[in-house]
C-alpha positions as CSV (number, residue, x, y, z in Angstrom):
1,M,-173.2,195.9,49.2
2,K,-170.5,193.5,48.9
3,I,-172.1,189.7,49.1
4,L,-169.5,186.7,49.2
5,I,-171.3,183.8,47.8
6,K,-169.5,180.7,48.7
7,A,-170.2,176.8,47.6
8,D,-168.6,173.6,47.3
9,Y,-169.1,174.0,43.0
10,I,-169.2,176.7,40.9
11,L,-171.0,176.2,37.6
12,T,-169.6,179.1,35.7
13,M,-171.2,178.0,32.4
14,D,-168.8,180.4,31.0
15,E,-167.4,179.8,27.1
16,N,-165.2,176.4,28.6
17,D,-168.0,175.2,31.4
18,T,-165.0,175.5,33.9
19,I,-166.2,174.1,37.3
20,I,-164.3,175.8,40.6
21,E,-164.6,173.5,43.7
22,D,-164.6,175.3,46.7
23,G,-165.0,178.3,45.6
24,A,-166.3,181.9,46.4
25,V,-167.7,184.8,44.4
26,L,-167.6,188.3,45.2
27,V,-170.6,190.4,44.2
28,E,-170.5,194.5,44.3
29,D,-173.3,196.9,43.4
30,G,-174.7,194.5,41.3
31,I,-171.7,192.9,39.6
32,I,-169.6,190.1,39.8
33,K,-166.3,191.4,40.8
34,A,-164.8,187.9,41.4
35,V,-164.4,184.3,41.0
36,G,-162.6,181.7,42.3
37,K,-160.8,180.0,45.2
38,G,-159.6,181.3,48.4
39,I,-161.8,184.4,47.6
40,Q,-162.2,186.7,51.5
41,E,-163.8,190.2,51.7
42,D,-163.6,191.6,54.8
43,G,-166.9,193.5,55.2
44,A,-169.2,191.4,52.7
45,Y,-172.5,189.8,53.5
46,V,-171.9,186.1,53.5
47,I,-174.2,183.6,52.0
48,D,-173.4,180.2,52.6
49,D,-175.6,177.5,51.6
50,R,-173.0,174.8,51.5
51,P,-172.8,172.3,50.5
52,A,-174.3,173.7,47.7
53,I,-173.9,174.5,43.3
54,L,-173.6,177.9,42.8
55,M,-174.6,179.0,39.3
56,P,-176.5,181.5,36.7
57,G,-180.1,181.6,37.6
58,F,-182.2,180.1,34.9
59,I,-183.8,181.9,32.3
60,N,-187.2,180.6,31.0
61,T,-187.6,181.6,27.4
62,H,-191.2,181.6,26.8
63,T,-194.0,181.9,29.4
64,H,-197.2,183.6,30.0
65,I,-196.7,183.6,33.5
66,A,-200.6,185.0,34.6
67,M,-202.1,181.7,33.5
68,V,-201.0,180.4,37.2
69,G,-204.8,181.5,37.4
70,F,-205.6,178.5,35.1
71,R,-203.7,176.1,36.4
72,G,-205.2,172.8,35.9
73,L,-208.3,174.1,34.8
74,A,-208.3,172.6,31.4
75,D,-206.1,169.5,31.5
76,D,-205.8,166.3,28.9
77,R,-206.9,168.2,25.8
78,E,-205.2,168.8,22.5
79,L,-204.1,172.2,21.7
80,M,-206.7,174.2,19.6
81,D,-209.5,172.0,21.6
82,W,-207.6,173.6,24.6
83,L,-207.4,177.2,23.1
84,Q,-210.6,177.7,21.5
85,N,-213.2,175.8,23.9
86,Y,-211.4,176.6,27.5
87,I,-208.9,179.0,27.4
88,W,-209.9,181.6,25.2
89,P,-213.1,181.6,26.4
90,A,-212.2,181.8,30.1
91,E,-209.5,184.4,29.8
92,N,-212.4,186.7,27.8
93,R,-215.1,186.5,30.6
94,V,-212.0,186.6,33.6
95,V,-209.2,188.2,32.5
96,D,-208.8,191.8,33.9
97,E,-206.4,194.3,36.0
98,E,-207.5,192.7,38.7
99,F,-206.7,189.1,37.6
100,I,-203.4,190.1,36.4
101,E,-202.8,191.8,39.7
102,L,-203.4,189.2,41.6
103,S,-201.7,186.5,39.7
104,V,-198.4,187.9,38.4
105,P,-197.1,188.0,42.4
106,L,-197.7,183.7,42.2
107,A,-196.2,183.4,39.3
108,L,-193.1,185.3,39.9
109,A,-193.0,183.5,43.7
110,E,-192.7,180.3,42.0
111,M,-190.3,180.9,39.4
112,I,-188.3,182.8,42.1
113,S,-188.4,179.7,44.3
114,S,-187.3,176.9,42.1
115,G,-184.2,179.6,40.4
116,T,-185.7,181.6,37.7
117,T,-184.3,184.8,37.7
118,T,-185.3,186.1,34.0
119,F,-188.5,185.4,32.0
120,N,-189.9,186.1,28.4
121,D,-193.7,186.6,29.1
122,M,-196.6,187.4,26.4
123,Y,-199.7,188.1,27.5
124,F,-202.0,191.0,28.6
125,F,-202.0,194.1,30.4
126,P,-198.3,194.5,30.3
127,E,-197.7,197.6,32.4
128,I,-198.9,195.8,35.4
129,T,-197.2,192.6,35.0
130,A,-194.2,194.8,34.5
131,R,-194.7,197.0,37.5
132,I,-195.3,194.2,39.8
133,T,-191.9,192.4,38.3
134,R,-189.8,195.4,38.8
135,E,-191.2,195.5,42.6
136,A,-190.5,191.7,42.9
137,G,-186.5,192.3,41.5
138,M,-186.8,189.9,38.9
139,R,-185.5,189.9,35.3
140,G,-188.7,190.6,32.8
141,F,-189.0,190.1,29.0
142,I,-192.3,191.1,29.2
143,S,-195.2,192.1,26.0
144,E,-198.7,192.5,25.1
145,G,-200.0,189.6,23.1
146,V,-201.1,191.1,19.8
147,I,-203.8,188.9,17.8
148,D,-206.4,188.9,15.2
149,F,-209.2,189.0,17.5
150,P,-210.6,191.0,20.6
151,T,-208.4,190.4,23.7
152,P,-209.1,191.0,27.6
153,S,-206.5,194.3,27.0
154,A,-207.5,194.9,23.4
155,K,-210.7,195.4,21.7
156,S,-208.3,195.1,17.8
157,P,-205.0,194.4,16.7
158,D,-204.6,198.2,16.1
159,E,-205.6,198.8,19.5
160,G,-203.3,195.9,20.6
161,L,-200.4,197.2,18.3
162,A,-201.0,200.7,20.4
163,I,-200.9,199.2,23.8
164,A,-197.3,197.5,22.9
165,E,-196.0,200.7,21.5
166,S,-196.8,202.5,24.3
167,F,-195.7,200.1,26.6
168,I,-192.2,199.5,24.9
169,K,-192.0,203.6,24.6
170,N,-192.7,203.6,28.6
171,W,-189.9,200.6,29.6
172,K,-187.3,200.9,26.9
173,E,-184.6,202.2,29.3
174,D,-185.4,200.3,32.4
175,E,-182.4,198.2,34.1
176,L,-184.9,195.1,34.8
177,I,-187.4,195.2,32.3
178,Y,-186.9,194.3,28.5
179,P,-190.0,195.2,26.3
180,V,-190.9,193.1,23.5
181,M,-193.2,192.8,20.5
182,G,-195.4,190.1,20.9
183,L,-197.2,188.4,18.1
184,H,-199.3,185.2,19.1
185,A,-199.0,183.0,16.0
186,P,-198.5,182.8,12.2
187,Y,-202.1,181.3,12.3
188,S,-203.9,183.9,14.5
189,C,-202.0,186.9,13.3
190,S,-202.7,188.1,9.6
191,R,-200.0,189.0,7.3
192,D,-200.3,192.5,7.8
193,L,-200.6,192.3,11.7
194,I,-197.4,190.5,10.8
195,L,-195.4,193.0,8.9
196,R,-197.0,195.9,11.3
197,G,-195.5,194.2,14.6
198,Y,-192.4,193.2,12.7
199,E,-191.5,196.7,11.8
200,M,-192.4,198.0,15.1
201,A,-189.9,196.3,16.6
202,R,-187.1,197.2,14.2
203,R,-188.1,200.6,14.7
204,Y,-187.8,200.7,18.7
205,G,-185.1,197.5,18.8
206,V,-186.8,195.3,20.7
207,P,-187.1,191.2,20.3
208,L,-190.1,190.1,18.5
209,H,-191.6,186.8,20.2
210,M,-193.9,184.6,18.3
211,H,-195.2,180.7,18.8
212,V,-194.2,179.3,15.7
213,S,-195.1,175.7,14.3
214,E,-196.0,174.3,17.4
215,T,-198.5,171.7,16.0
216,R,-199.2,169.8,12.9
217,A,-202.2,170.7,12.7
218,E,-200.8,174.5,12.7
219,V,-198.4,173.6,9.9
220,Q,-201.2,172.1,7.6
221,Q,-203.1,175.3,8.3
222,I,-200.2,177.5,7.1
223,K,-199.6,175.6,4.1
224,K,-203.6,175.6,3.1
225,Q,-203.6,179.0,3.4
226,Y,-200.2,180.1,1.9
227,G,-199.3,177.1,0.4
228,T,-195.6,176.8,2.6
229,T,-194.7,176.0,6.1
230,P,-194.8,178.6,8.9
231,V,-190.9,179.0,9.0
232,R,-190.8,179.5,5.5
233,Y,-194.1,181.7,5.4
234,L,-192.4,183.9,8.1
235,D,-188.9,184.2,5.8
236,S,-190.7,184.6,2.6
237,I,-192.2,188.0,4.5
238,G,-188.6,189.2,5.7
239,V,-189.7,189.2,9.7
240,L,-186.9,186.7,10.9
241,F,-183.9,188.3,12.2
242,D,-181.5,187.9,14.9
243,G,-183.8,188.8,17.9
244,F,-186.6,187.4,16.7
245,I,-187.7,184.5,19.5
246,A,-189.3,181.2,17.7
247,A,-191.6,179.4,20.8
248,H,-192.0,175.8,20.5
249,S,-191.0,175.2,17.1
250,V,-192.0,171.6,17.1
251,W,-192.3,170.8,13.3
252,L,-189.5,172.1,11.8
253,D,-187.4,170.3,8.3
254,G,-183.9,170.8,8.0
255,E,-184.0,173.3,5.6
256,E,-186.1,175.3,8.3
257,I,-183.3,174.5,10.8
258,D,-181.1,176.3,8.8
259,I,-183.2,179.3,7.9
260,F,-183.3,179.7,11.9
261,R,-179.6,179.4,11.8
262,E,-178.7,182.2,9.1
263,R,-181.4,184.7,10.3
264,G,-180.3,184.4,13.5
265,V,-183.5,183.0,15.4
266,G,-183.8,182.1,18.8
267,V,-185.8,179.1,19.7
268,A,-187.7,178.6,23.2
269,H,-188.4,174.9,23.7
270,N,-190.8,174.0,25.4
271,T,-190.9,170.1,26.5
272,Q,-193.1,169.8,29.0
273,S,-195.9,171.8,27.8
274,N,-195.2,169.8,24.0
275,M,-196.2,166.8,25.6
276,K,-198.9,167.3,27.7
277,L,-200.4,168.8,24.9
278,A,-199.1,166.2,22.3
279,S,-197.8,168.8,20.0
280,G,-194.8,166.8,19.6
281,V,-191.4,166.5,20.2
282,A,-188.7,169.5,18.9
283,P,-185.9,168.7,17.0
284,V,-183.8,169.9,19.7
285,P,-180.3,168.1,19.2
286,D,-180.3,169.0,15.1
287,M,-180.8,172.6,16.2
288,L,-178.2,172.7,18.6
289,K,-175.8,170.7,16.5
290,R,-176.4,173.2,13.5
291,G,-175.6,176.3,15.5
292,V,-179.2,177.6,15.9
293,K,-179.5,179.3,19.4
294,V,-181.6,177.2,22.1
295,G,-183.5,177.8,25.1
296,L,-185.5,176.3,28.0
297,A,-189.5,177.2,28.8
298,P,-191.8,175.8,30.5
299,D,-194.4,177.6,28.9
300,G,-197.5,179.0,30.8
301,A,-199.2,176.6,34.0
302,A,-202.1,176.3,32.1
303,S,-200.5,174.0,29.8
304,N,-197.8,172.3,31.8
305,N,-198.8,173.1,35.3
306,D,-195.5,174.6,36.5
307,L,-193.2,177.0,35.8
308,D,-190.1,175.0,37.6
309,M,-187.4,175.3,35.3
310,V,-185.3,172.7,36.9
311,D,-188.5,169.9,36.1
312,E,-187.9,171.1,32.7
313,M,-184.4,170.4,32.5
314,R,-185.1,166.7,33.8
315,S,-187.9,166.4,31.1
316,A,-185.7,167.7,28.3
317,A,-183.2,165.4,28.9
318,L,-185.2,162.3,28.8
319,V,-187.4,162.9,26.1
320,H,-185.0,163.8,23.6
321,K,-183.2,160.3,24.6
322,V,-186.7,157.8,24.3
323,H,-187.5,159.8,21.0
324,R,-184.7,159.4,19.1
325,L,-183.2,155.7,21.0
326,D,-180.5,157.2,22.0
327,P,-179.3,157.7,25.7
328,T,-176.3,160.3,24.3
329,V,-178.4,162.5,22.7
330,M,-179.1,165.8,25.3
331,N,-176.2,165.4,27.9
332,A,-176.9,167.0,31.2
333,R,-174.1,169.7,30.4
334,E,-175.8,170.5,27.4
335,V,-179.5,170.8,29.1
336,V,-178.1,172.9,31.6
337,R,-176.4,175.3,29.0
338,M,-180.1,175.5,27.6
339,A,-181.4,176.6,30.7
340,T,-179.0,179.3,31.6
341,I,-176.2,180.5,28.5
342,G,-178.6,179.5,26.4
343,G,-181.5,181.2,27.1
344,A,-179.4,184.2,27.6
345,M,-178.3,183.9,24.0
346,V,-182.0,183.7,23.0
347,L,-183.0,186.8,24.5
348,G,-180.0,188.7,23.1
349,I,-178.8,189.6,27.1
350,D,-175.9,186.8,27.0
351,G,-173.6,189.6,27.1
352,I,-174.6,190.7,30.6
353,V,-175.8,187.6,32.1
354,G,-176.3,183.7,31.4
355,S,-172.6,182.9,33.1
356,V,-170.5,183.2,36.0
357,E,-168.1,185.8,34.9
358,V,-166.5,188.7,35.7
359,G,-167.9,192.0,34.8
360,K,-171.4,190.3,34.5
361,R,-174.5,191.0,36.3
362,A,-175.1,188.8,39.3
363,D,-178.0,186.8,38.4
364,L,-177.3,184.0,40.7
365,I,-178.8,181.4,42.7
366,T,-177.2,178.6,45.1
367,V,-178.6,174.9,44.5
368,S,-179.0,172.6,48.4
369,L,-176.8,169.2,48.0
370,S,-177.9,168.5,51.3
371,G,-181.0,166.1,50.2
372,F,-180.9,162.5,50.7
373,H,-181.5,162.3,46.6
374,M,-178.2,164.8,46.0
375,M,-176.1,162.4,48.0
376,P,-173.2,160.8,46.6
377,I,-172.4,163.5,44.2
378,Y,-169.7,162.6,41.0
379,D,-170.8,165.5,38.3
380,P,-172.7,168.3,39.6
381,Y,-174.4,168.6,35.7
382,S,-175.9,165.7,36.3
383,H,-177.5,166.2,39.9
384,L,-179.2,169.6,38.3
385,V,-180.6,167.5,35.7
386,Y,-181.8,164.6,36.7
387,A,-181.9,164.3,40.8
388,A,-182.5,168.0,41.5
389,K,-185.8,169.7,42.5
390,G,-186.7,173.1,42.5
391,S,-187.1,173.4,46.5
392,D,-183.4,172.4,46.0
393,V,-183.2,176.3,45.4
394,Q,-181.7,177.9,48.5
395,S,-180.4,181.3,47.5
396,V,-181.2,183.7,44.8
397,L,-179.8,187.0,43.2
398,V,-180.6,189.4,40.6
399,N,-178.6,192.0,39.7
400,G,-176.9,191.4,43.3
401,R,-180.4,191.9,44.9
402,I,-181.2,189.0,47.0
403,L,-184.7,187.8,46.2
404,M,-184.4,185.0,48.2
405,E,-182.1,183.5,50.8
406,K,-182.3,180.1,52.4
407,R,-185.8,179.4,51.1
408,E,-187.2,182.8,52.2
409,L,-188.7,184.8,49.7
410,K,-187.5,189.0,50.6
411,T,-189.6,190.9,48.0
412,L,-192.3,189.0,47.9
413,D,-195.0,188.4,51.0
414,P,-196.2,184.2,50.8
415,E,-199.2,184.9,52.9
416,K,-200.1,187.5,50.9
417,I,-199.9,185.4,47.7
418,A,-201.5,181.9,49.0
419,H,-204.3,184.5,50.0
420,N,-204.8,186.1,46.9
421,A,-204.3,182.5,45.2
422,R,-207.8,181.6,47.1
423,I,-209.6,184.9,45.8
424,L,-208.6,184.1,42.4
425,K,-209.6,181.0,42.4
426,E,-213.3,181.9,43.8
427,R,-213.1,184.6,41.3
428,I,-212.4,182.4,37.9
429,L,-214.7,179.9,39.5
430,S,-218.2,182.5,40.0
431,A,-217.2,183.5,36.5
432,L,-217.4,180.6,34.6
433,K,-220.9,179.2,36.2
């Protein structure tokens, strides 16, 4: 199928951040065949959302999508209180295969509706998440969250590793599903578990995804336990590599940033979750300056409370300005790069997605400029970061398949999802009584 997408501005996010005005993109068999002005193709299906921006889809580098079921359940608490006293107990009572079946389509619909085309997920029952994601047509990096204590899907770390290995074997060759080795964090995984998870990731050639240095309390705990910081500890046992995805990474010093750069580690920056849980402000400007790969992420909807990457971009731009007392830090173009090609680099797929270039897969979105809040326009990067809303996203393609057109979801049933969300709430409230 040939698809021709027209736009007022094409943000290519290529090496030169090329912007093409009044252009079009031709897609054929899921691949971008042409980008530029004056492109015509007889017989092509035309998507014309003008006035609009055409750009790569957003890449969410760290999330727990099924946690949409816990959205707003335990707000205004610090991380360890939130986890230990609310989230983990709720998960143990509620999370099972049915919970995943009900919650994942809700999360996918929210992400597609706000322009996310790829996400990196760590949670439980990954086979179900992968199946639903594949059917919906999204690109998903998915892992079983392995940890030192029993989880909803595994009675022990050994069982968690077995689930992870089976999942990796089952999905390793899929075009849209990328299996990942997921380890929760240095404070919740033993040294032996981390080493076994690392060995599995390397043996199968998959990424390793872990929360690292999210809070000051975590750093203090690891120092007390191992005599050093989380990053130095992980480096000392040899598990950092080009393929390691470090979520949060708030409490890093300059030497640790250099370790990340030297080892090729990618960082998932979770601005709003870090703010909401008062975890701190990650030194992202320093990471970017020193050449660390950084992507953007909303985390889970239980700690954000949404999966909207447009909203996340605005927060990412603003929080660093006020934190550094410098309005020039984290300009709009840098933030859009983090949300697109930067995220692709973190996940290791920048060779196939993340920019609008001939030969890449057609993971594309259009963003409407018709809203009053988008008028007038001088700089499309500025509008995306400081003015746009997730609801301005009009059309979404992944691998050349249309997942949403003019705000209409094509691969998911909105009425069924809304109905199941009500069932999900009733199920959770009943279990927590």
